[in-house]
C-alpha positions as MATLAB code, in Angstrom:
seq = 'MSETQPLSSEVLGLLEHKVRLIQADAGAIYLVGPIRLPVSLDGETITFQWYCWLDCSEVTDRLDHVIDKLSSVNLAEYQQSSVLVYGDFADADQAWIRFHSICHTGDIFGSKRCDCGYQLKQSMKTIAERGTGALFYLANQEGRGIGLFSKALAYLLQEKGYDTVDANLKLGFPDDVRNYGDAIRVLKVLRTKPVTVITNNPKKLEALKRAGMDIAGRLPLWGDLSEYNEHYLQTKIKRSGHMEPGCCNND';
ca = [
       7.244    2.454   10.387;
       8.097    5.657   12.234;
       5.521    7.159   14.546;
       4.146   10.609   13.846;
       5.018   13.311   16.330;
       2.548   15.756   17.860;
       2.570   19.241   16.387;
       4.873   21.451   18.422;
       4.174   25.080   19.260;
       7.416   25.971   17.452;
       6.274   24.391   14.175;
       2.794   25.871   14.539;
       4.309   29.301   15.065;
       6.372   28.971   11.891;
       3.363   27.981    9.791;
       0.286   29.780   11.071;
       1.059   33.179    9.517;
       1.439   31.464    6.138;
      -2.027   29.885    6.063;
      -5.225   31.785    5.317;
      -8.790   30.589    5.607;
     -11.149   31.525    2.758;
     -14.853   30.919    3.231;
     -16.451   28.866    0.457;
     -20.058   27.991   -0.373;
     -19.585   24.707    1.465;
     -16.706   24.409    3.900;
     -13.507   26.369    3.487;
     -10.405   26.820    1.378;
      -7.049   26.844    3.169;
      -4.445   28.836    1.241;
      -0.797   28.289    2.146;
       1.993   30.620    0.991;
       3.732   32.544   -0.354;
       6.685   30.193   -0.833;
       9.753   31.247   -2.834;
       9.949   29.077   -5.950;
      12.779   29.567   -8.462;
      11.680   28.219  -11.860;
      13.740   27.497  -14.987;
      12.263   29.130  -18.098;
      14.283   28.841  -21.330;
      17.512   28.542  -19.398;
      16.818   31.538  -17.166;
      15.864   31.254  -13.497;
      12.718   33.236  -12.643;
      11.573   33.418   -9.040;
       7.836   33.126   -8.446;
       5.882   33.142   -5.195;
       3.992   29.859   -4.908;
       0.701   29.192   -3.097;
      -1.281   25.966   -2.762;
      -4.830   25.504   -1.537;
      -6.887   22.734   -0.007;
     -10.668   22.331   -0.014;
     -12.041   21.203    3.334;
     -15.575   20.494    4.504;
     -14.665   21.579    8.035;
     -14.311   25.278    8.816;
     -11.928   26.102   11.646;
      -9.377   28.804   12.338;
      -7.330   26.323   14.370;
      -4.423   25.432   12.104;
      -3.276   22.720   14.495;
      -6.599   20.905   14.002;
      -6.184   21.038   10.216;
      -2.586   19.800   10.290;
      -3.387   17.009   12.762;
      -5.841   15.534   10.236;
      -3.479   15.650    7.251;
      -1.514   12.571    8.264;
      -4.688   10.470    8.348;
      -5.876   11.620    4.918;
      -3.934   10.411    1.896;
      -3.741   13.726    0.070;
      -1.305   12.217   -2.420;
      -4.299   10.326   -3.841;
      -5.977   13.638   -4.635;
      -4.763   16.668   -6.539;
      -4.494   20.064   -4.873;
      -4.449   23.209   -6.978;
      -1.932   26.012   -6.678;
      -0.914   29.406   -8.048;
       2.391   30.952   -9.140;
       2.516   34.693   -8.437;
       5.044   37.064   -9.959;
       5.745   40.691   -9.086;
       3.596   43.006   -6.992;
       0.413   41.131   -7.818;
      -1.748   42.706   -5.128;
      -1.070   46.364   -5.902;
       0.334   46.756   -9.429;
      -1.902   48.705  -11.790;
      -1.693   45.944  -14.426;
      -1.581   42.198  -13.908;
      -1.975   39.177  -16.179;
      -3.580   35.919  -15.039;
      -3.981   32.445  -16.485;
      -6.389   29.741  -15.278;
      -4.567   26.620  -16.505;
      -6.265   23.235  -16.305;
      -3.908   20.382  -15.480;
      -2.883   18.258  -18.455;
      -0.865   15.233  -17.386;
       0.068   14.292  -20.951;
       0.825   17.805  -22.221;
       2.299   19.515  -19.175;
       4.439   16.596  -17.954;
       5.170   14.425  -20.997;
       5.120   17.195  -23.613;
       2.382   15.551  -25.696;
       1.768   17.126  -29.098;
      -1.866   15.977  -29.182;
      -2.823   19.248  -27.489;
      -1.313   22.703  -26.907;
      -1.482   22.592  -23.099;
       2.241   22.253  -22.409;
       2.966   25.168  -24.705;
       0.251   27.282  -23.073;
       1.599   26.542  -19.591;
       5.171   27.601  -20.345;
       4.154   30.514  -22.557;
       1.853   31.899  -19.856;
       4.632   31.730  -17.264;
       7.035   33.491  -19.631;
       4.459   36.145  -20.520;
       3.746   36.909  -16.867;
       7.459   37.154  -16.047;
       8.178   39.344  -19.088;
       5.327   41.726  -18.304;
       6.328   42.013  -14.687;
       3.191   41.093  -12.754;
       0.734   38.227  -12.799;
      -0.423   34.862  -11.551;
      -0.786   31.426  -13.076;
      -3.452   29.289  -11.411;
      -2.742   25.584  -11.893;
      -6.093   23.837  -11.510;
      -5.392   20.246  -10.597;
      -8.949   18.885  -10.607;
      -9.639   19.780  -14.230;
      -7.897   17.025  -16.210;
      -9.647   16.366  -19.506;
     -11.935   19.399  -19.032;
     -12.963   17.936  -15.700;
     -13.518   14.246  -16.510;
     -10.292   12.965  -14.921;
      -7.172   11.278  -16.255;
      -8.554    7.722  -16.638;
     -11.626    8.963  -18.501;
      -9.385   11.156  -20.638;
      -7.395    8.053  -21.611;
     -10.636    6.397  -22.734;
     -11.552    9.534  -24.672;
      -8.159    9.437  -26.394;
      -8.907    5.903  -27.602;
     -12.164    7.135  -29.121;
     -10.333   10.053  -30.726;
      -7.985    7.573  -32.375;
     -11.102    6.024  -33.959;
     -12.209    9.337  -35.456;
     -14.243   11.066  -32.725;
     -13.309   14.657  -31.957;
     -12.631   15.803  -28.383;
     -16.215   16.938  -27.819;
     -17.918   13.791  -29.120;
     -15.458   11.538  -27.279;
     -16.484   13.089  -23.962;
     -20.165   12.949  -24.867;
     -19.981    9.267  -25.887;
     -18.515    8.458  -22.456;
     -21.463   10.146  -20.756;
     -19.771   13.435  -19.885;
     -20.605   16.970  -20.974;
     -18.067   18.639  -23.248;
     -16.720   20.723  -20.352;
     -17.494   20.242  -16.647;
     -14.897   22.610  -15.214;
     -15.744   25.025  -12.409;
     -13.584   28.040  -11.585;
     -15.237   29.032   -8.308;
     -12.412   28.112   -5.923;
      -9.741   29.660   -8.134;
     -11.710   32.902   -8.289;
     -12.069   32.944   -4.501;
      -8.308   32.608   -4.150;
      -7.757   35.275   -6.819;
      -9.946   37.736   -4.927;
      -7.849   37.220   -1.800;
      -4.648   37.925   -3.703;
      -5.858   40.819   -5.862;
      -8.898   43.092   -6.149;
      -7.688   45.338   -8.982;
      -8.437   44.629  -12.667;
      -6.736   41.711  -14.422;
      -5.936   40.860  -18.022;
      -6.790   37.232  -18.721;
      -4.506   35.019  -20.817;
      -7.031   32.772  -22.532;
      -8.857   31.776  -25.689;
     -11.825   30.461  -23.714;
     -14.790   32.841  -23.248;
     -16.174   30.618  -20.461;
     -13.291   31.658  -18.234;
     -14.027   35.328  -18.894;
     -17.711   34.790  -18.182;
     -16.972   33.032  -14.884;
     -14.728   35.893  -13.744;
     -17.276   38.526  -14.746;
     -20.124   36.696  -12.977;
     -17.990   36.663   -9.839;
     -17.568   40.434  -10.016;
     -13.934   40.577  -11.160;
     -12.914   43.630  -13.155;
     -11.513   42.399  -16.488;
      -9.088   44.861  -18.085;
      -8.592   42.806  -21.231;
      -7.760   39.483  -22.815;
      -4.477   38.176  -24.178;
      -4.850   35.336  -26.744;
      -2.691   32.254  -26.352;
      -2.246   30.373  -29.610;
       0.849   28.522  -30.803;
       2.632   25.200  -31.238;
       0.351   24.210  -34.123;
       1.316   20.858  -35.634;
      -0.107   17.959  -37.601;
      -0.814   16.226  -34.294;
      -3.066   18.893  -32.755;
      -4.525   20.774  -35.736;
      -7.873   18.957  -35.537;
      -7.932   19.376  -31.742;
      -7.427   23.151  -32.035;
     -10.049   23.490  -34.755;
     -12.538   21.589  -32.568;
     -11.878   24.057  -29.765;
     -12.920   26.886  -32.073;
     -15.764   25.270  -33.997;
     -17.427   23.243  -31.228;
     -16.220   24.544  -27.844;
     -16.538   28.242  -28.629;
     -12.897   29.253  -28.230;
     -11.982   32.577  -29.810;
      -9.963   32.330  -33.014;
      -6.409   33.693  -33.167;
      -6.501   37.493  -33.401;
     -10.172   37.681  -32.329;
     -11.260   40.339  -29.860;
      -7.790   41.090  -28.476;
      -8.197   44.183  -26.326;
      -5.018   43.760  -24.322;
];
């Protein structure tokens, strides 16, 4: 096994201007970026600016101290969230944002049991087409916050007739345990002007408004309806409070 090398002043100098410390309620958020990230969308290469962030209980402005600890913490065992930024996100008069909860089955495997994979790609395309925006990929929100293993158990219950809400409840979880606090803190660092939110979920709008963000409008995100996810989408509307297609679109 190779030995780790001490952090050199050269490496520190290359990295320190790319890392920002954001104060949180407990500890700090370390935001790294922007990083040029060319992405393939429908056969076309679109270049985004990518950021990633890390929650940390320790607050220090010494980047070398943070980096020194990374090798002793197995971050691969934990998910870190990130954001794709397109265009002049900080200063453009209009910008579109999406808070997208990770969906291992939909985003990676292309599962038709949900619409998450479609929403991910469609949001990226919408932001690129409109010229300015940011997609926040929230990696600690699998299964509305219950985690991948628990989501697998919930899927088994769904195959026995429970809907997505009751499956979570039967496993001892609330319907939705997601928190958008860290994402909003990062958003406020990247942009202070109004944003149009790509969502069907009023809870996301409420969280942004409570945090003092200026919401210019909402862009609905429905599509990819099939026999496999029709009941799932109807449950979102009837039991989780999601806005129906065409409802309250003031984009």
